[in-house]
N, C-alpha and C positions, 0 to 999 in steps of 0.2 A: 045526567051531565052535571059536574060541580064547578062552582066558581074558579076554585084553586086549579082544576083541571085545565080549564081554558086559559087560565093566567099562566100556567106553565107552558102550555103549548105556545101561546103568544110570545113570551119572553124567549123561548128556544127559536122560535121563528125569527124575529127580529135580531137576536143576538147571533145567530148562526152556529149556535152550539150549545150542548147541555151544560158544559162548566161554566161558560160565560154566563149563561142564564141563571145558574145556581148563584153564582156571585152577585148578579143584579137583584135577586130577590132574597139574598142571605138565606139561603138554604143549602144543603148537600146536594150534591149531583145525583146520588141514588134517589133523593126524594123526588127530584124533578124528573127524572126517568120514569120512575114509578107512576107519578101523576099523569104523564103523556101515555104511558102503556095502558093504563086503566081507561083511558079515553077512547084509544084506539081498539082495545078488546070489547069494551061495551058496545060499541057501535060498528064493530067488524069493518074498520077503515084503516088504511096505512096513511098517515099523515107526513112522516117523514122517510125519506131515502138515507139509510145509514150506511157508513163505512168507516174505517179508521181515522180517515183523515178529515172527513167533510159530512157535513149534514145538510141536505137539501130537502125542499118541500116537494111533495107530490102535487098532482094536479088539484086533487082534493084538499090538500093541506093549503095549497095557495087560495082556494076559493074560502076556506075556513079563516085564513089570515086576513082577507078582505073584510069579514064580517066582524072579527075581534079588533081589527083596527077601529072600526065605527064603534065598537061596544065600549072600548077602552076609552076613546075620545069622548064618548058622552059621559063616561064615568068622571074623566078629567074636568068636563065642562061643569058637571053637577058640583065637583069639589071646588071649582072656582066660584061657582054662585054662593057657595056656603062661607067661603073664606074671601068673598070679594074685595074687602078692604086690604087684606094681606097680600092678595095675588098682584095688586098693583103698587105694592111696597118692596116685594122681594121675589118676583118671578123672574122667568128668563124668556126673551123672545129672540127666536132664531130666524135669520133672515138669509136667503140665498139670492144673489144678483148678479146680473151679466154686467153691470157697471155700477159699483158701489157709490161713485159719487154723486149719483141722482138723488142718494138718500142723505147726503151730508147736512143740508139745510133742515131735513125734517129731523134727523137724529138728535140735533142740537137742541132744538125745542122740546122733543119727546123727553130727553134727559133732565131738561130743566123741570118738566112738569113730573116726571117719575123717576127721581134719582135713584132709588132703591132697585130698579129693574135692570137686570143685566142684559146686555143686547149682544148676540153674537152675529156676524156678518161674515160669509163665505162667498167666493165667487163661483160662477159656472154660466155655460152657456144656456140657451133657451131650454133644449132637452133636459139639462140638469135641472134647472129652476122648476120644470113641470113635474119630472120625476120625484124631485125631492119633496113637493108638496104632497104629491099622491101617496108617498110612502111614509108621510108624516115625520120626515126628517127635517122639515123646515115649517115654521108657521106662516111666513110671508115670503113672496118672491118679487123680484123686479126684474122685468125682460123687456125686449125691444119690440114686442108686438103682442096685442092683446089676443089671446086663444079664443078660437071660436068653441061654442058650447055653453052649456049652463051649469057646470061644474064649479066655476069661479065666480068670486066677488072681484070686480076690478075697479081701480081708480086711476085714471089717466093722469100721467105728470106732466108730459109735454111732447111735441111732435117736431122733429127737425129732419132736414134733409141729410143724405149721406154725401160726404164729400171725401176727396183724396187728400193724401198728404206725403210729403217727402221730406229728406233731411234738408236743413237750413243752407247746406253748400251744394246741394244738387243742381244740376243744370236746368231743372225746371221749376225751381224754387221761386223764381221771379214772375212765373206765369200765374194770373190770377184764376184763369178758367181753361179748362181742355175738354175736347170731346172724349166720350168713353173709348172711341176708336183709337184716338191718340195715345190714351193711357194704356190700351190693352197691348200697345207695342212695346212698353217698357216691361222690365222684371217686376212682376207682380208679388207682394207680400200679404197673403190671403190668410184668413181665420180658418180654423178647422171646420170640416163638415158638421152641421149641426147649429152653426152660427147663423142666426136671423139675417145679420148685415149681409153675409156671403150670400145667402138664398136669394135676397131681394136684389142685389147687384147682379147675380147670375140670370136673374128673371128678366132684368132690364136689359141685360146684354142679349139674351136670346130673342128679344123682342126687336131688337135692332140689328138682328144677324151678326153679332160679334162674339168671337170666341174669347173668352177670359181665361187664360192658362197660367195657374201659379207658377211661379219660379221657386217660392218658398211658401209652405204651410206651417203655421204656428198655432199652438193651442193658447188662447186667451188674448185679451186685448193689449195687455201690458207687453207680451212676448212680440207681438206685431209692432207695437211702438218702437221697443228697442232696437228690433233688426232694422226698422225703417231709419232710425235716427243714425244707424252705423253706415248709412248710404247704400245699402243693399238693394233697394227698388222703392216702389210705390205701395202705400197701404190705403186702407179706406176705413171709415168710422162716421158714426153720426156726428153733425155739428156739436150737438150738445156734450158729446164725449171727447171731444177733441182737446178741450181746456186750453192751457197756455204752457208751451214747451218751447223755449227759445231755440232747442234744437231741431225743431220741425217747422216747415211751412205748409199751410193749408192751400187746396186747389179746388175751386168749385168745378163740377162736373157739368159741361154742357150738354144736358140731354133732359129727357121729360124728368120732372122732379120726382125722386124718389124718397118718401119721407120713412123714419123709424120713429115708432111711437114708443114711448116708454110708460109703464104702467105698475102699480103696486097689485099684486093679486094674491088672493088666498082661497083655499077649497071653501065653497059657500057654507057647507056643514060646519066649518071650524070659525066661520065669521062672527060666532056669537061670543068666542071667547074673550075674556076681559082684556087682555094684553092686546090681542089681535084688533080688537075693536078700538082700544085706545089708540094704537098706533095709526090706524086708518082714519080716525076722527082727527088726530093730530094734523096728518097730511092733507086731510079735506079742509080744515079751518086754514091752514097757509095757503091753499089753492085759492081761496074764496077772499083772502086778504086783498 
């Protein structure tokens, strides 16, 4: 087994094809194909299912990818250790968040401390956040509930109740509080399945023997906000995420309080990375102020 063979396999697996892997490694496609073929022949295994349009991992290939993810992440951490001063001057930190505004105050301070670091932020629900961390497509996640298990290092940001909201000209806009049963009688604009806000709300409804039937399902918090602002129905969000929007009116839910936690999380095995550690330390120092 040679390093170049594992590197070729890993790049094909994460790129989804031999030609893209070749481009990423600045090699020819035949060279990449040859390295993977030799690895398969030497150990008499099939790592990829190949057809004309698509390359997919076999079960053994998937298991090997889990190992090479750790292998090349360790290599990256070693590189960061050896180039520590440079990593905090010119690195890239990838964040996937269920609600990016929880990060705004942290991002400002982090950018002041490390102006050379490029930060990318993309949105996603809880499932997207966790899968992105496991697949090494993100370094840090922000999500509405801290997951169980010991794979993650977590830093709690806040904890606020779920509220309802309607458009400012909606007949219910003047109401400060409504029961969940009253709200359930209105057209509901709900997040997609996989949303932690929706799951918590449905669990509360089930406990109260109330059926929540969405009139509209929308992917993403901003989509729900825009649909509700148009007057189409009632939406739900954590109080911390409601923000200020003159088009919308918040309504408290008269029911057992259902809290949404917001936390920064990263894979524990990656928590020693210089950029990840610097961001967590920045967030932690702000929460202690």
